[in-house]
C-alpha positions as CSV (number, residue, x, y, z in Angstrom):
1,X,12.5,-11.5,314.6
2,X,16.4,-13.0,313.6
3,X,17.6,-15.0,316.1
4,X,21.0,-13.9,317.9
5,X,22.1,-17.1,316.3
6,X,21.2,-15.4,312.8
7,X,22.2,-11.9,313.5
8,X,25.6,-11.0,311.4
9,X,28.2,-10.6,313.7
10,X,30.4,-7.2,313.8
11,X,33.5,-8.7,311.6
12,X,30.5,-9.5,309.5
13,X,29.6,-6.2,309.3
14,X,32.4,-4.4,309.1
15,X,33.5,-6.7,305.8
16,X,30.5,-5.9,303.7
17,X,31.0,-1.6,305.2
18,X,34.2,-2.3,303.4
19,X,33.5,-4.3,300.3
20,X,30.4,-0.8,300.3
21,X,34.0,0.9,301.2
22,X,36.0,-0.4,298.1
23,X,33.1,0.2,295.6
24,X,32.5,3.5,296.8
25,X,36.2,4.5,296.5
26,X,36.4,2.7,293.0
27,X,39.0,0.9,293.9
28,X,40.5,-1.7,291.7
29,X,43.1,-5.0,291.7
30,X,45.9,-4.2,293.8
31,X,45.1,-0.8,294.9
32,X,46.1,-0.4,298.6
33,X,43.7,-0.2,301.0
34,X,43.6,2.3,304.1
35,X,45.8,1.2,307.4
36,X,43.3,-0.2,310.1
37,X,43.6,3.2,312.0
38,X,42.2,4.8,309.3
39,X,39.8,2.2,308.2
40,X,38.8,1.6,312.1
41,X,37.8,6.2,312.0
42,X,36.1,6.0,308.8
43,X,34.2,2.9,310.6
44,X,33.6,3.8,313.8
45,X,35.0,0.3,314.2
46,X,37.6,-1.4,317.3
47,X,41.2,-1.8,314.9
48,X,40.5,-5.8,316.4
49,X,37.4,-6.1,314.7
50,X,38.3,-4.4,311.5
51,X,41.2,-6.8,311.7
52,X,39.2,-10.0,312.6
53,X,37.0,-8.2,308.9
54,X,40.0,-8.3,306.8
55,X,40.6,-11.9,307.9
56,X,37.1,-12.9,306.3
57,X,38.0,-10.6,303.4
58,X,41.3,-12.6,302.5
59,X,39.5,-16.0,303.0
60,X,36.5,-14.9,300.0
61,X,39.7,-13.9,298.0
62,X,38.7,-10.1,297.9
63,X,41.9,-8.5,300.1
64,X,45.3,-9.8,300.2
65,X,47.7,-9.4,303.0
66,X,50.8,-9.1,302.9
67,X,53.1,-8.9,306.3
68,X,54.5,-5.5,306.7
69,X,53.4,-4.0,303.7
70,X,48.9,-3.2,304.2
71,X,45.6,-5.0,302.6
72,X,45.9,-5.3,298.9
73,X,42.7,-5.7,296.8
74,X,42.7,-9.4,295.5
75,X,43.5,-9.6,291.4
76,X,40.5,-11.3,291.1
77,X,38.3,-10.3,294.1
78,X,36.1,-12.5,295.2
79,X,37.2,-15.5,292.5
80,X,38.9,-18.7,294.7
81,X,41.6,-20.0,293.0
82,X,40.0,-23.0,291.2
83,X,36.3,-22.2,291.3
84,X,35.8,-25.2,288.0
85,X,37.6,-28.1,290.0
86,X,40.2,-28.3,287.5
87,X,43.0,-29.9,290.6
88,X,40.7,-33.0,290.4
89,X,40.8,-33.8,286.9
90,X,43.4,-36.1,287.1
91,X,44.7,-36.4,283.1
92,X,46.7,-33.4,283.4
93,X,47.4,-34.1,279.6
94,X,43.8,-34.1,278.2
95,X,43.2,-30.6,280.7
96,X,46.1,-29.0,278.7
97,X,45.1,-29.5,275.3
98,X,41.2,-28.8,276.5
99,X,42.5,-25.4,278.6
100,X,44.5,-24.4,275.4
101,X,41.0,-24.5,273.0
102,X,39.1,-22.4,275.8
103,X,42.6,-19.7,275.7
104,X,42.1,-19.5,272.2
105,X,38.5,-18.7,272.0
106,X,39.2,-16.3,274.7
107,X,41.6,-14.6,275.6
108,X,42.4,-13.6,271.4
109,X,39.6,-11.1,271.7
110,X,40.1,-10.4,275.6
111,X,44.2,-9.1,273.7
112,X,41.5,-7.0,271.4
113,X,39.3,-5.6,273.5
114,X,42.1,-4.9,275.9
115,X,44.0,-2.2,273.2
116,X,40.3,-0.8,272.3
117,X,40.1,0.1,276.4
118,X,43.5,-0.1,278.2
119,X,44.5,3.3,280.0
120,X,47.2,5.0,280.4
121,X,47.7,3.3,283.8
122,X,47.1,-0.6,282.4
123,X,49.3,0.1,279.7
124,X,52.3,1.0,282.7
125,X,51.6,-2.2,284.3
126,X,51.0,-4.1,281.3
127,X,54.7,-2.9,280.1
128,X,56.2,-3.3,283.7
129,X,55.0,-6.9,283.7
130,X,56.1,-7.9,280.3
131,X,59.4,-6.7,281.3
132,X,59.3,-8.4,284.5
133,X,59.1,-12.2,283.2
134,X,61.4,-11.4,279.7
135,X,63.8,-10.4,282.6
136,X,63.7,-13.2,284.6
137,X,63.6,-15.5,281.5
138,X,66.6,-13.9,280.6
139,X,68.1,-15.2,284.4
140,X,66.5,-18.5,283.4
141,X,64.5,-17.8,286.9
142,X,60.8,-19.3,288.1
143,X,58.5,-16.8,285.2
144,X,55.6,-18.3,286.3
145,X,53.8,-16.1,289.2
146,X,54.8,-13.3,286.5
147,X,53.6,-14.7,283.2
148,X,50.1,-14.8,285.4
149,X,49.7,-11.2,286.4
150,X,50.9,-10.3,282.9
151,X,48.3,-12.1,281.6
152,X,45.9,-10.8,284.2
153,X,46.5,-7.1,283.9
154,X,45.2,-7.7,280.0
155,X,42.3,-9.4,281.1
156,X,41.5,-6.9,283.5
157,X,42.5,-4.0,280.9
158,X,38.9,-5.2,278.5
159,X,36.7,-3.4,281.3
160,X,34.9,-6.0,280.9
161,X,33.0,-7.5,284.0
162,X,32.8,-11.1,282.8
163,X,36.4,-11.7,281.7
164,X,38.3,-11.2,285.8
165,X,35.7,-14.2,286.3
166,X,37.2,-16.1,283.6
167,X,41.3,-15.6,285.1
168,X,41.5,-18.7,286.7
169,X,41.0,-20.8,283.5
170,X,43.4,-18.3,282.4
171,X,45.4,-18.5,285.0
172,X,45.0,-22.3,286.1
173,X,46.9,-23.6,282.9
174,X,50.2,-21.2,282.7
175,X,51.9,-23.3,285.3
176,X,51.1,-26.2,283.9
177,X,51.7,-25.2,280.3
178,X,55.2,-23.6,281.4
179,X,56.1,-27.4,283.2
180,X,54.9,-29.3,280.1
181,X,56.9,-27.3,277.5
182,X,59.7,-27.4,280.2
183,X,60.3,-23.9,279.9
184,X,61.9,-23.8,276.9
185,X,59.5,-21.2,275.4
186,X,61.8,-18.3,276.3
187,X,62.1,-16.3,272.8
188,X,58.6,-17.0,271.6
189,X,57.6,-16.2,275.3
190,X,59.8,-12.8,274.9
191,X,58.6,-12.3,271.7
192,X,55.2,-13.3,271.5
193,X,54.2,-10.4,274.9
194,X,56.6,-7.5,274.1
195,X,54.6,-7.6,270.7
196,X,50.8,-7.7,272.7
197,X,52.4,-5.3,274.9
198,X,53.0,-2.9,272.4
199,X,49.8,-3.2,270.4
200,X,48.0,-2.9,273.4
201,X,49.8,0.6,274.4
202,X,49.2,1.5,270.6
203,X,45.7,0.5,270.6
204,X,45.5,-1.7,267.5
205,X,42.9,-4.6,268.8
206,X,43.8,-6.7,265.1
207,X,48.0,-6.7,265.9
208,X,46.7,-7.3,269.8
209,X,44.3,-10.2,268.5
210,X,47.4,-11.6,265.7
211,X,49.7,-11.4,268.6
212,X,47.6,-13.2,271.5
213,X,47.0,-16.3,268.9
214,X,50.5,-16.2,267.6
215,X,51.7,-16.5,271.6
216,X,49.1,-19.9,271.8
217,X,50.0,-21.3,268.6
218,X,53.7,-21.2,270.1
219,X,52.6,-22.8,273.1
220,X,50.6,-25.8,271.1
221,X,53.5,-26.2,268.7
222,X,56.2,-26.8,271.7
223,X,53.0,-29.1,273.6
224,X,52.9,-31.0,271.3
225,X,56.4,-32.2,270.2
226,X,57.1,-32.2,274.0
227,X,54.4,-35.2,273.6
228,X,56.1,-36.7,270.8
229,X,59.4,-37.1,272.7
230,X,58.6,-38.2,275.6
């Protein structure tokens, strides 16, 4: 017999029901969930209980709650921002180099998979994000978040269920790279992002792989130059 302390609370039970709903409806990262009223009716539960269940899911990074907009599937559902504890690595310079090594191992192949498997919706998202990053770079505005979204969209387009779990490795490196290069790689970033997006749109796996590799080469070169001059 399960004691009352071991029984699941209603919000916990509802949070599992919502996950089941997400899977059943095949909702993808970035998709919007129905509002509280609709979910309350679907799950036969009170709105306040649904609200609490959503807070639990948000704390587990399964959904993202945007005030005034609604609730969306998180970009990497269930993954905390820093699962590898990279924040606690003191030697940031070594961390940058080691993250770059891992990105060379992974990201060119991920781009090739995306080129092979991306559908029209994926391609539209990648192209749109490419344009948004370019617009920010040309205005000399902070492009870090959109850059993260661009690389995330490519990873999700690989359709490999493990790759999204690797996204935090890529995402955590982008702010470090931007800071380390002093945001100097404007033209190179625009050029390689365009080439990556175009290759994926044309389903050219080898070209996408080469373009991503070149993108990382530019980052590595700039990081080495910055270190040499510091």
